[in-house]
Backbone as numpy.savetxt, mean C-alpha at the origin, in Angstrom:
# Nx Ny Nz CAx CAy CAz Cx Cy Cz
10.38 23.47 -16.96 9.80 22.72 -16.36 7.97 21.97 -16.95
8.15 20.70 -17.33 6.65 20.93 -17.51 5.69 19.90 -16.25
4.50 20.82 -16.59 3.72 19.58 -15.31 3.05 18.50 -16.16
3.20 18.17 -16.99 2.63 17.40 -17.81 2.87 16.04 -17.38
2.35 15.15 -17.28 2.99 12.99 -17.58 2.41 12.67 -18.11
3.02 12.05 -18.36 2.57 11.04 -19.68 1.80 9.20 -18.69
1.07 8.55 -18.04 0.81 7.66 -17.90 0.16 6.22 -18.63
0.13 5.19 -18.33 -0.11 4.60 -19.45 0.45 3.00 -18.75
-0.32 1.99 -18.79 -0.80 0.82 -18.23 -0.29 0.22 -19.04
1.29 -0.74 -17.71 2.10 -1.86 -18.52 1.45 -3.34 -18.27
1.90 -3.82 -19.20 1.15 -5.05 -19.77 0.52 -6.36 -18.44
1.36 -5.97 -17.52 0.92 -6.37 -16.14 -0.32 -5.99 -14.92
-0.73 -4.87 -15.68 -1.74 -3.74 -15.64 -1.41 -2.72 -14.45
-0.21 -2.59 -13.81 0.64 -1.95 -13.16 0.65 -0.27 -14.01
0.96 0.45 -13.46 0.74 1.65 -14.24 2.29 2.20 -14.00
2.39 3.03 -14.95 3.82 3.42 -15.80 3.49 4.91 -15.69
4.50 6.19 -15.34 4.41 7.30 -15.28 5.72 7.86 -15.72
5.78 8.86 -17.02 6.74 9.28 -17.31 6.54 10.68 -16.88
7.73 10.73 -16.36 7.45 12.85 -16.08 8.79 12.77 -17.18
8.29 14.02 -18.14 8.91 14.12 -19.66 9.94 15.15 -19.05
11.36 15.07 -19.48 12.79 15.95 -19.26 12.59 17.41 -19.57
12.36 17.16 -20.89 12.01 18.71 -21.83 11.21 18.63 -22.41
10.20 17.79 -23.13 9.15 18.09 -23.74 7.89 16.61 -24.10
7.47 16.41 -23.53 5.69 15.93 -23.76 6.06 14.29 -25.14
6.31 15.74 -25.93 6.75 14.76 -27.48 7.81 13.58 -27.82
8.68 14.19 -27.09 10.40 13.48 -26.79 10.32 12.37 -25.86
9.30 12.44 -24.67 9.47 11.26 -24.15 8.82 10.79 -24.59
7.57 10.48 -25.83 6.46 9.98 -26.27 7.45 8.57 -26.73
8.60 8.84 -26.80 9.42 8.08 -27.99 9.56 6.45 -26.20
9.57 6.62 -24.59 9.90 6.05 -23.45 8.62 5.00 -23.67
7.04 5.15 -24.80 5.85 4.77 -23.91 6.96 3.25 -25.02
5.88 2.62 -24.98 6.38 0.92 -24.91 5.45 0.32 -26.50
5.90 0.46 -27.66 4.82 0.27 -28.72 3.76 -0.43 -28.73
2.64 -0.15 -28.74 1.34 -0.58 -29.10 0.22 -0.79 -27.52
1.16 0.43 -27.03 0.62 0.58 -25.16 0.03 1.87 -25.48
-1.58 2.16 -25.12 -2.27 3.28 -25.05 -1.99 4.07 -23.62
-1.81 5.73 -24.38 -0.87 6.45 -23.43 -2.68 7.29 -22.71
-1.86 8.23 -21.86 -2.58 9.45 -21.83 -1.47 10.72 -21.42
-1.86 11.71 -21.81 -1.14 12.72 -21.35 -2.13 13.78 -20.83
-1.58 14.13 -18.77 -2.21 14.44 -18.11 -1.69 15.62 -16.79
-1.85 16.20 -16.26 -1.03 16.84 -15.14 -0.98 17.04 -14.09
-0.19 17.31 -13.69 0.92 16.60 -12.70 -0.66 16.14 -11.34
-1.83 17.28 -11.65 -2.39 17.11 -10.69 -3.52 15.83 -10.34
-2.85 15.17 -12.00 -4.36 14.33 -12.24 -3.26 12.38 -11.68
-2.49 13.05 -11.16 -1.16 11.83 -10.75 -1.92 11.96 -9.04
-1.68 10.01 -8.39 -2.03 11.03 -7.14 -0.55 11.45 -6.11
-0.72 12.16 -5.39 0.26 12.97 -4.41 1.04 11.46 -3.15
-0.32 10.98 -3.16 0.23 10.22 -1.91 0.22 8.50 -2.77
1.78 8.00 -2.25 1.47 6.78 -2.46 1.80 6.04 -2.30
1.36 5.93 -1.61 0.78 4.77 0.18 0.78 3.68 -0.98
-0.15 3.44 -1.58 -1.16 2.45 -2.66 -0.68 2.46 -3.79
0.87 2.77 -3.95 1.01 3.21 -5.61 0.59 1.82 -6.37
1.27 0.94 -6.09 1.08 -0.44 -6.14 -0.11 -1.14 -6.96
-1.20 -0.36 -6.43 -2.80 -0.36 -6.13 -3.20 0.33 -7.95
-2.50 1.23 -8.45 -2.88 2.50 -9.19 -3.44 1.57 -10.44
-3.71 1.90 -11.08 -4.77 1.57 -12.27 -4.88 2.09 -13.77
-4.68 2.12 -14.70 -5.34 3.02 -15.41 -6.82 3.25 -15.84
-7.18 4.32 -15.44 -9.04 4.32 -15.80 -9.56 4.84 -17.21
-10.74 5.84 -17.42 -11.16 5.96 -18.68 -9.93 7.18 -19.33
-9.60 7.69 -17.73 -8.35 8.56 -18.41 -7.31 8.67 -17.55
-7.79 8.50 -16.37 -6.63 8.28 -15.73 -5.96 7.58 -14.55
-5.74 7.77 -13.15 -4.79 7.08 -12.48 -6.69 7.06 -11.80
-6.75 5.64 -11.38 -7.55 5.09 -10.17 -6.88 4.23 -9.72
-7.67 3.86 -8.26 -6.65 2.44 -7.02 -7.50 1.68 -7.23
-7.47 0.41 -7.99 -8.29 -0.98 -7.67 -8.47 -1.37 -5.83
-9.28 -0.97 -5.64 -9.66 -0.77 -4.59 -9.49 -3.08 -3.29
-9.41 -3.83 -4.61 -9.26 -5.28 -4.39 -7.56 -5.05 -3.64
-6.81 -4.54 -4.98 -5.35 -4.12 -4.81 -5.39 -3.65 -3.72
-6.01 -2.00 -3.07 -5.42 -1.70 -2.01 -5.25 -2.54 -0.61
-6.47 -3.57 -0.97 -6.67 -4.19 0.29 -5.15 -5.33 0.98
-5.08 -5.61 -0.60 -3.73 -6.42 -0.54 -2.81 -5.96 0.22
-2.52 -5.39 -0.01 -1.53 -4.38 0.20 -1.83 -3.56 1.53
-3.50 -3.14 1.82 -3.06 -2.97 3.74 -2.84 -4.48 4.45
-3.29 -6.00 3.66 -3.32 -7.01 5.02 -1.60 -6.59 4.51
-1.35 -6.69 4.03 0.52 -6.74 4.15 1.11 -6.15 5.40
0.90 -4.62 5.04 1.31 -3.35 6.30 1.02 -4.12 7.51
-0.39 -4.70 7.76 -1.09 -4.81 8.80 -0.35 -6.34 9.47
0.08 -6.95 8.44 0.90 -8.51 9.05 2.31 -7.82 9.30
3.56 -6.57 8.57 4.16 -6.07 8.77 4.22 -6.05 10.56
3.45 -4.90 10.70 2.29 -4.00 12.03 3.08 -5.18 13.22
2.06 -5.89 12.92 1.92 -7.05 14.18 2.71 -7.92 14.36
3.85 -7.64 13.63 5.08 -8.85 13.43 5.76 -8.14 14.36
6.11 -7.31 14.04 7.14 -6.03 14.94 5.72 -5.61 16.32
5.42 -5.24 16.43 4.42 -5.60 17.96 4.69 -7.28 18.55
4.77 -8.01 17.54 4.65 -9.82 18.86 6.49 -9.71 18.92
7.14 -9.26 18.46 8.98 -9.26 18.82 9.39 -9.78 19.76
9.37 -9.01 20.78 9.40 -8.76 22.53 8.70 -9.72 22.91
7.61 -10.61 22.77 6.81 -11.33 23.29 7.59 -12.62 23.05
7.47 -13.12 21.43 7.91 -13.83 20.46 9.24 -14.27 21.49
10.01 -13.72 21.36 11.53 -13.65 22.15 11.08 -14.56 23.39
10.55 -14.01 24.30 10.57 -14.59 25.53 9.70 -15.70 25.91
8.49 -16.29 24.57 7.60 -17.38 24.81 8.73 -18.41 23.66
9.95 -18.03 23.03 10.36 -19.16 22.57 11.98 -19.41 23.08
12.57 -18.65 23.47 13.70 -18.56 24.60 13.73 -19.13 25.59
11.89 -18.70 26.29 12.28 -19.55 27.75 12.97 -18.42 28.54
13.05 -17.15 28.01 13.91 -16.65 28.97 13.71 -16.74 30.62
14.25 -17.52 31.59 14.63 -17.09 32.73 14.13 -15.71 33.28
13.09 -15.73 33.94 13.05 -14.89 34.92 11.32 -13.76 34.47
11.82 -14.33 32.80 10.56 -13.50 32.20 9.08 -14.58 32.49
8.23 -13.51 32.12 6.73 -14.39 32.22 6.40 -14.60 31.00
6.46 -15.06 31.16 5.79 -16.09 29.69 4.01 -16.25 29.34
3.74 -16.22 31.03 1.46 -16.30 31.08 1.18 -15.00 30.25
2.21 -13.83 31.01 2.52 -12.24 30.58 2.17 -12.25 29.30
3.46 -12.85 28.52 3.69 -12.94 27.31 2.56 -13.02 26.32
2.28 -13.99 26.60 1.17 -14.88 26.12 -0.39 -13.76 26.38
-0.49 -13.36 27.14 -1.79 -12.42 26.86 -1.50 -11.14 26.36
0.09 -10.84 26.80 0.12 -9.72 25.04 -0.14 -10.05 24.34
0.44 -11.35 23.79 0.67 -10.91 22.08 -0.75 -11.93 21.84
-2.13 -11.97 22.91 -3.33 -12.35 22.04 -3.60 -10.57 22.55
-3.87 -10.47 22.81 -4.27 -8.84 22.65 -4.41 -8.20 21.42
-2.64 -8.06 21.61 -2.26 -7.67 19.82 -2.99 -8.52 18.86
-3.02 -9.92 19.01 -3.53 -10.73 17.75 -5.34 -10.42 18.14
-5.80 -9.88 19.39 -7.18 -9.41 19.40 -7.20 -7.81 18.40
-6.06 -6.98 18.61 -6.07 -5.88 17.98 -6.55 -5.78 16.44
-5.17 -6.17 16.16 -5.06 -6.71 14.59 -6.12 -7.64 13.81
-6.97 -7.69 14.93 -8.38 -8.99 14.42 -8.87 -8.21 13.32
-9.37 -6.59 14.52 -10.00 -5.55 14.07 -10.09 -4.69 13.19
-7.94 -4.41 13.24 -7.76 -3.91 11.54 -8.17 -4.89 10.41
-7.97 -6.43 10.27 -8.40 -7.40 9.63 -9.69 -6.92 9.28
-10.72 -6.68 10.21 -11.86 -6.41 9.57 -12.43 -5.33 9.12
-11.51 -3.96 9.61 -11.50 -2.68 9.54 -11.24 -2.79 7.71
-10.24 -3.37 7.28 -9.73 -2.70 5.76 -10.55 -4.25 4.98
-11.33 -5.01 5.44 -12.16 -6.13 3.97 -13.43 -5.28 4.02
-13.43 -4.27 5.37 -15.21 -3.52 5.20 -14.89 -2.43 4.25
-13.65 -1.53 4.39 -13.47 -0.21 3.81 -14.03 -0.12 2.29
-14.06 1.17 2.10 -15.19 1.47 0.82 -14.08 2.08 -0.10
-12.59 2.60 0.21 -12.39 3.53 -0.41 -10.49 3.51 0.33
-9.08 3.56 0.20 -8.19 3.75 -0.16 -8.21 4.23 1.85
-8.36 5.61 1.42 -8.52 6.14 2.41 -8.66 5.49 4.18
-9.55 4.98 3.87 -10.51 3.91 5.37 -9.44 2.37 6.29
-8.66 2.31 4.57 -7.42 0.75 4.55 -6.59 1.86 5.36
-6.34 3.10 5.29 -5.34 3.89 5.19 -5.27 4.17 7.37
-6.46 4.07 7.71 -7.11 4.99 8.50 -6.76 3.85 9.59
-7.78 2.51 9.20 -7.40 1.31 9.73 -6.38 1.16 9.89
-5.36 1.05 9.46 -4.11 0.69 9.99 -3.36 1.68 10.63
-3.73 2.70 11.36 -3.07 4.01 12.63 -3.71 3.34 13.37
-2.78 2.13 14.19 -3.22 0.81 15.10 -2.04 2.44 16.79
-2.71 1.94 17.06 -1.86 2.60 18.60 -2.30 1.82 19.38
-0.83 1.07 20.50 -1.13 -0.16 20.59 -1.87 0.38 22.40
């Protein structure tokens, strides 16, 4: 098994990684014509795929586009927040008898406040790890 990888930037700016089945030389045929590529080791390809959509080609290897990492982080933040809203949204929307709509709205505001802080932390993050840490929200 080879420990080499072929990486190249797609025309949309995303990074493709080819894992050669036999040899790097044989796998080079899979690189689209006209695109530049690099042959790297497995250590040069990030093992953490959390921000895979933010990978870009650097001078010789894969780097993270911080703006794209922030966008991914905000998308994940919105999904997390929506999941926490769900039980309270039903109480508010369905006007469930016996359910305390005032308490449900107070809980929703607490969630909004917590995720506002997460949004600020993502916007201020200096690296992908800081964005990931900001998303580790415990109610």
